[in-house]
Rosetta silent file (secondary structure, phi, psi, omega in degrees, C-alpha in Angstrom):
SEQUENCE: MNARILGLAALAACLAMPVYAAVALSDAAGSYTISPSGSSIRFTIGKAGGGGFDGAFGRFKGSIRIDNSDVGRSKVNLTIYPESVGTGQGRIDDFLRSDAVFDSANNPEIQFRSTNVTRTGDTTALVTGRLTARGKTFSEKFTAELDGLKSGTIKFHVTGKVLRSRYGMDVGTPLYSNVVDFDMTLMGRKG
SCORE:     score description
SCORE:     0.000 S_00000001
   1 L     0.000  -40.022 -178.112    0.000    0.000    0.000 S_00000001
   2 H   -68.214  -37.257  178.869    2.803    2.387    0.839 S_00000001
   3 H   -59.138  -42.055 -179.997    4.567    1.760   -2.405 S_00000001
   4 H   -59.920  -44.998 -179.078    1.438    2.779   -4.160 S_00000001
   5 H   -61.656  -46.650  179.671    1.282    5.931   -2.152 S_00000001
   6 H   -60.539  -46.032 -179.576    4.882    6.791   -2.848 S_00000001
   7 H   -61.503  -44.956 -179.840    4.434    6.084   -6.522 S_00000001
   8 H   -64.439  -42.260 -179.884    1.309    8.132   -6.745 S_00000001
   9 H   -61.014  -45.602 -178.695    2.873   10.957   -4.857 S_00000001
  10 H   -64.565  -43.605 -178.748    5.867   11.022   -7.115 S_00000001
  11 H   -68.312  -42.289  178.999    3.805   10.842  -10.261 S_00000001
  12 H   -61.174  -38.223  178.726    1.363   13.440   -9.048 S_00000001
  13 H   -60.023  -40.329  179.964    4.299   15.624   -8.283 S_00000001
  14 H   -61.470  -41.968 -178.763    5.421   15.295  -11.859 S_00000001
  15 H   -71.311  -42.126 -176.071    2.083   16.463  -13.167 S_00000001
  16 H   -68.010  -35.640 -175.113    1.699   19.266  -10.706 S_00000001
  17 H   -58.461  -48.757 -175.153    5.163   20.639  -11.279 S_00000001
  18 H   -58.729  -27.901 -177.936    4.833   21.693  -14.906 S_00000001
  19 H   -98.924    0.049 -178.759    1.916   23.991  -14.214 S_00000001
  20 L   -58.238  128.261 -177.341    3.283   25.465  -11.015 S_00000001
  21 L   -54.339  133.798  176.960    3.088   29.220  -11.249 S_00000001
  22 L    71.310    8.239  177.208    6.408   30.829  -12.168 S_00000001
  23 L  -122.295  121.101  179.765    8.029   27.438  -12.769 S_00000001
  24 L   -81.044  148.432  178.359    8.577   26.307  -16.332 S_00000001
  25 H   -54.657  -38.626 -179.747    8.184   22.649  -17.230 S_00000001
  26 H   -62.575  -26.998  177.774   11.770   22.692  -18.432 S_00000001
  27 H   -70.739  -32.211 -176.982   12.812   23.704  -14.902 S_00000001
  28 H   -93.558  -19.805 -175.873   11.131   20.603  -13.405 S_00000001
  29 L   -59.897  145.467  177.936   11.958   18.147  -16.178 S_00000001
  30 E   133.711 -170.992 -178.281   14.441   15.417  -15.389 S_00000001
  31 E  -110.120  138.159 -178.880   15.005   12.495  -13.070 S_00000001
  32 E  -127.779  143.684  173.202   14.756   12.658   -9.293 S_00000001
  33 E  -104.329  127.399  179.754   15.650   10.179   -6.566 S_00000001
  34 E   -69.217  126.375 -177.160   13.250   10.195   -3.623 S_00000001
  35 E   -99.710  126.843  176.350   15.227   11.074   -0.519 S_00000001
  36 E   -60.516  -29.589  176.827   14.249    9.573    2.860 S_00000001
  37 E   -76.176  117.474 -178.182   15.569   12.811    4.357 S_00000001
  38 E    93.995   -4.179  179.595   12.704   15.269    4.007 S_00000001
  39 E  -114.946  154.601  174.475   10.209   12.544    2.990 S_00000001
  40 E  -152.890  146.196  175.396    7.623   10.628    5.020 S_00000001
  41 E  -124.498  104.888 -176.819    5.001    7.981    4.341 S_00000001
  42 E  -114.138  153.749  178.089    2.281    8.071    6.989 S_00000001
  43 E  -144.794  158.782  178.039   -1.032    6.226    7.243 S_00000001
  44 E  -135.971  137.838  173.564   -4.145    6.110    9.420 S_00000001
  45 E  -124.827  119.202 -178.772   -6.663    3.309    9.980 S_00000001
  46 E   -77.282  167.110 -179.321   -9.875    4.302   11.732 S_00000001
  47 E  -131.890  141.440  177.956  -11.800    2.280   14.271 S_00000001
  48 L   -56.624  133.035 -179.010  -15.560    1.947   14.759 S_00000001
  49 L    84.410    2.513  178.792  -16.644    4.302   17.531 S_00000001
  50 L   103.926  163.409 -179.409  -13.545    6.481   17.089 S_00000001
  51 L    92.520 -137.254 -174.378   -9.866    6.029   17.574 S_00000001
  52 E   106.155 -154.495  177.389   -7.824    3.697   15.425 S_00000001
  53 E  -153.129  156.740  178.120   -4.112    4.080   14.913 S_00000001
  54 E  -113.605  153.438  176.938   -1.513    5.989   12.922 S_00000001
  55 E  -155.785  178.643 -179.898    1.734    4.678   11.553 S_00000001
  56 E  -152.475  160.708  174.293    4.599    5.332    9.175 S_00000001
  57 E  -107.145  128.092 -177.470    7.146    3.465    7.091 S_00000001
  58 L   -85.909  -22.015 -178.755   10.766    4.174    7.953 S_00000001
  59 L  -125.524  128.802  176.684   12.370    2.639    4.836 S_00000001
  60 E  -163.659  162.354  176.649   11.476    3.305    1.234 S_00000001
  61 E  -149.390  161.316  178.810   13.102    4.275   -2.038 S_00000001
  62 E   178.805  177.229  179.896   11.948    5.526   -5.383 S_00000001
  63 E  -144.281  154.580  177.929   12.396    7.683   -8.430 S_00000001
  64 E  -131.123  131.176  174.193   10.472   10.299  -10.372 S_00000001
  65 E  -123.635  118.456  179.488   11.034   11.140  -14.015 S_00000001
  66 E   -99.405  119.191 -178.544    9.292   14.237  -15.340 S_00000001
  67 L   -81.959  123.139 -176.699    8.942   14.221  -19.119 S_00000001
  68 L   -66.505  -36.020 -174.849    9.601   17.683  -20.567 S_00000001
  69 L   -91.658  -24.249 -177.787    7.494   17.195  -23.706 S_00000001
  70 L  -150.964   99.650 -176.888    4.543   15.199  -22.300 S_00000001
  71 H   -56.974  -32.941  179.042    3.803   15.248  -18.565 S_00000001
  72 H   -61.596  -19.154  177.914    1.458   12.280  -19.023 S_00000001
  73 H   -93.515    4.948  177.202    4.500   10.144  -19.887 S_00000001
  74 L   -64.924  156.808 -175.226    6.213   10.983  -16.606 S_00000001
  75 E  -131.379  147.024  174.556    7.015    7.999  -14.383 S_00000001
  76 E  -134.110  130.560  175.647    7.071    7.205  -10.684 S_00000001
  77 E  -127.767  127.270 -178.847    8.536    4.066   -9.134 S_00000001
  78 E  -134.043  142.375  174.988    8.325    3.453   -5.388 S_00000001
  79 E  -130.678  128.585  178.214    9.342    0.610   -3.132 S_00000001
  80 E  -116.189  140.877  179.031    8.327    0.421    0.529 S_00000001
  81 L  -103.844  104.260 -173.009    9.805   -2.034    3.016 S_00000001
  82 H   -64.544  -19.000  177.093    6.949   -3.181    5.302 S_00000001
  83 H   -67.207  -14.446 -179.157    9.291   -4.455    8.027 S_00000001
  84 H   -89.391    7.918 -178.880   10.013   -0.755    8.702 S_00000001
  85 E   -63.516  141.918  178.441    6.411   -0.038    9.772 S_00000001
  86 E  -145.990  132.333  177.590    6.106    1.827   13.054 S_00000001
  87 L  -118.923   -6.181 -174.513    3.126    2.919   15.137 S_00000001
  88 L    87.735    0.644  179.531    4.908    3.620   18.412 S_00000001
  89 L  -129.256  106.090 -174.847    3.355    0.434   19.850 S_00000001
  90 H   -51.848  -40.909 -178.664    5.585   -2.643   19.608 S_00000001
  91 H   -64.473  -41.872  178.459    2.723   -5.139   19.819 S_00000001
  92 H   -69.223  -40.879  178.328    0.877   -3.497   16.908 S_00000001
  93 H   -58.564  -46.049  179.425    4.100   -3.184   14.890 S_00000001
  94 H   -61.951  -41.099  179.433    4.794   -6.928   15.311 S_00000001
  95 H   -64.124  -42.839  179.816    1.214   -7.741   14.297 S_00000001
  96 H   -63.737  -34.908  179.258    1.438   -5.547   11.182 S_00000001
  97 H   -75.332  -20.938 -174.164    4.687   -7.291   10.135 S_00000001
  98 L   -69.165  173.793  179.905    3.156  -10.751   10.716 S_00000001
  99 L   -68.786   -8.060  176.541    1.501  -12.981    8.115 S_00000001
 100 L   -74.493  -25.443 -177.227   -1.893  -11.592    9.222 S_00000001
 101 L  -126.257  -94.110 -175.233   -1.136   -8.235    7.567 S_00000001
 102 L   -75.635  -27.474 -174.946    2.059   -7.418    5.596 S_00000001
 103 L    50.449   52.450 -173.315    3.719  -10.854    5.913 S_00000001
 104 L   -63.524  -22.253  177.249    7.015   -9.005    5.591 S_00000001
 105 L   -66.410  -36.652 -178.953    9.068  -12.217    5.974 S_00000001
 106 L  -101.994  -15.036 -179.178    7.632  -13.563    2.698 S_00000001
 107 L  -133.313   75.596 -172.372    6.761  -10.227    1.051 S_00000001
 108 L   -71.728   -8.033 -178.435    9.650   -7.867    1.847 S_00000001
 109 L  -135.794  146.898  168.048    8.550   -5.135   -0.591 S_00000001
 110 E  -115.569  128.895 -175.269    5.464   -3.172   -1.534 S_00000001
 111 E  -122.462  144.743  172.999    5.811   -1.636   -4.994 S_00000001
 112 E  -128.238  129.849  177.221    4.064    1.115   -6.895 S_00000001
 113 E  -128.182  117.596 -177.188    4.655    1.710  -10.609 S_00000001
 114 E   -67.012  148.891  175.644    2.821    4.600  -12.237 S_00000001
 115 E  -121.903  -19.056 -178.416    0.840    4.046  -15.425 S_00000001
 116 E  -161.777  143.642  174.911   -0.645    7.511  -15.952 S_00000001
 117 E  -128.675  129.158 -179.503   -0.331   11.065  -14.668 S_00000001
 118 E  -126.809  121.804  178.319   -3.113   13.591  -15.233 S_00000001
 119 E   -68.636  133.108 -179.440   -2.774   17.248  -14.328 S_00000001
 120 L  -116.778   -8.162 -179.533   -5.802   18.409  -12.288 S_00000001
 121 L  -171.753 -174.301 -179.059   -4.820   21.989  -11.469 S_00000001
 122 L   -60.125  -35.938 -177.563   -1.994   24.502  -11.454 S_00000001
 123 L  -129.336   15.080 -176.711   -0.073   22.566   -8.797 S_00000001
 124 E  -126.498  157.604  178.791   -1.985   19.279   -8.551 S_00000001
 125 E  -152.991  157.414  173.590   -2.149   15.960  -10.384 S_00000001
 126 E  -107.386  124.294 -179.025   -3.796   12.551  -10.215 S_00000001
 127 E  -110.625  123.089  179.124   -1.312    9.682  -10.349 S_00000001
 128 E  -111.929  141.415  179.830   -2.587    6.248  -11.329 S_00000001
 129 E  -166.138 -178.823 -178.980   -0.477    3.128  -11.076 S_00000001
 130 E  -100.688  117.371  177.346   -0.105   -0.536  -10.186 S_00000001
 131 E  -101.119  129.483  178.797    0.319   -1.262   -6.487 S_00000001
 132 E  -120.565  122.709  177.411    1.671   -4.694   -5.557 S_00000001
 133 E  -145.167  136.559 -179.433    1.482   -5.978   -1.971 S_00000001
 134 L    53.384   35.490  176.616    1.418   -9.585   -0.722 S_00000001
 135 L    77.027    7.178  179.467    1.617  -10.817   -4.319 S_00000001
 136 E  -115.159  137.811 -177.123   -1.571   -9.001   -5.380 S_00000001
 137 E  -124.181  130.532  177.931   -1.601   -6.130   -7.859 S_00000001
 138 E  -140.471  157.371  175.327   -4.350   -3.542   -8.355 S_00000001
 139 E   -78.360  134.579  179.096   -4.677   -0.126   -9.924 S_00000001
 140 E  -134.521  158.484 -179.078   -4.653    2.693   -7.349 S_00000001
 141 E  -128.141  142.497  177.167   -4.904    6.499   -7.521 S_00000001
 142 E  -135.197  151.463  176.245   -3.241    9.241   -5.492 S_00000001
 143 E  -103.412  132.794 -179.868   -3.486   13.008   -5.509 S_00000001
 144 E  -123.562  140.231  176.993   -0.237   14.967   -5.515 S_00000001
 145 E  -127.002  130.497  178.937    0.323   18.649   -4.878 S_00000001
 146 E   -68.462  124.968  178.513    3.567   20.445   -5.619 S_00000001
 147 E  -103.953  -15.944  179.521    5.002   21.934   -2.418 S_00000001
 148 E   169.969  156.324  177.046    8.215   23.344   -3.851 S_00000001
 149 E  -148.197  117.585  177.193   11.024   23.315   -6.388 S_00000001
 150 E  -166.341  150.179  174.663   14.471   24.764   -5.709 S_00000001
 151 L    45.019   45.494  176.176   18.156   23.987   -5.892 S_00000001
 152 L    77.261   12.505  177.131   17.713   20.641   -7.626 S_00000001
 153 E  -123.288  151.919  177.264   14.996   19.398   -5.263 S_00000001
 154 E  -133.508  143.482 -176.061   11.269   18.908   -5.734 S_00000001
 155 E  -133.277  134.283  179.185    8.712   18.346   -2.978 S_00000001
 156 E  -129.196  147.188  169.820    5.182   16.904   -3.153 S_00000001
 157 E  -105.603  122.422 -174.327    2.349   16.332   -0.710 S_00000001
 158 E  -122.936  134.473  177.587    0.558   13.103   -1.676 S_00000001
 159 E  -133.301  156.825  177.424   -2.704   11.678   -0.343 S_00000001
 160 E  -179.376  168.380  179.488   -4.853    8.696   -1.167 S_00000001
 161 E  -125.532  136.563 -179.638   -7.046    5.891    0.121 S_00000001
 162 E  -128.804  135.206  174.710   -6.405    2.168   -0.324 S_00000001
 163 E   -84.439  115.739 -175.678   -8.757   -0.718    0.506 S_00000001
 164 H   -70.426  -22.552  179.355   -6.682   -3.192    2.488 S_00000001
 165 H   -63.084  -29.664 -179.914   -9.060   -6.081    1.717 S_00000001
 166 H   -61.763  -26.365 -175.588   -7.886   -6.078   -1.924 S_00000001
 167 H  -106.929   14.447  178.437   -4.441   -7.139   -0.711 S_00000001
 168 L    71.246   28.751 -178.409   -5.562   -9.752    1.811 S_00000001
 169 L  -118.374   31.133 -172.950   -4.916   -7.464    4.794 S_00000001
 170 L   -92.293   19.271  176.532   -8.492   -7.034    6.051 S_00000001
 171 L   -56.236  137.581  177.954   -8.009   -8.695    9.419 S_00000001
 172 L    90.504   -4.286  176.880  -10.014   -6.862   12.097 S_00000001
 173 L   -81.303  145.285    9.040  -12.746   -5.511    9.833 S_00000001
 174 L   -92.437    1.003  179.270  -15.331   -4.207   10.448 S_00000001
 175 L   -58.301  -46.020  174.928  -14.031   -3.075   13.865 S_00000001
 176 E  -101.719  140.987 -176.483  -11.079   -1.450   12.088 S_00000001
 177 E   -59.172  145.621  173.749  -11.743    0.368    8.822 S_00000001
 178 E   -76.921  -16.174 -176.590  -11.010   -1.342    5.520 S_00000001
 179 E   -92.904  127.131  174.340   -9.806    2.058    4.251 S_00000001
 180 E  -105.183  121.619  177.909   -6.196    3.090    4.816 S_00000001
 181 E   -93.158  124.715  179.389   -5.661    6.861    4.506 S_00000001
 182 E  -105.514  140.428  176.923   -2.201    7.814    3.267 S_00000001
 183 E  -139.188  109.659 -172.955   -0.553   11.196    3.834 S_00000001
 184 E  -125.704  149.623  168.596    2.933   11.499    2.353 S_00000001
 185 E  -118.248  122.796 -179.743    5.615   14.067    1.808 S_00000001
 186 E  -119.748  119.822  178.710    7.999   13.125   -0.994 S_00000001
 187 E  -108.020  122.932  178.840   11.230   15.027   -1.506 S_00000001
 188 E  -113.161  142.413  177.181   13.163   14.277   -4.669 S_00000001
 189 E  -111.409  130.906 -176.440   16.739   15.220   -5.517 S_00000001
 190 E   -71.212  143.651  175.366   17.678   15.769   -9.149 S_00000001
 191 L   135.093    0.000    0.000   20.400   13.690  -10.693 S_00000001
């Protein structure tokens, strides 16, 4: 799920960048490596009656390529390592890593590969791609908003919702929501 989010964020960033006021597409065009420094992949799962829990992934990597001539051909590739999940509660972290949820021992990566980027506003884009988790692949969508471009770096705020049941991670429903809300900051460095 996180890979999808990262991928969507990166791709959305690509779309949003070209239309960013006072920034020319040629200024944003190129290849970027997503930097863990300045980036975060956070998620929330609600609970019936209120509450739930928040978490984040500590390890991930990815790349963004912004196509100068056709933003729709821009690409985002993200890989998230589910063993790096953290909620601040050891018991929940162990459960999330177990075969009941991520099964990180047998599925060490979650991947997102963009298939389409569509500009939705001056600084926003919709990134569609293939998310693979626990050996299952589905199309997912994320919204990305350009937060900045300077000195060879690009920054995006990415959000999206993923149904965990599609990936065989629906343990605890309906007490815990089937919807995972993602809120990511992706910082890319050119080069």
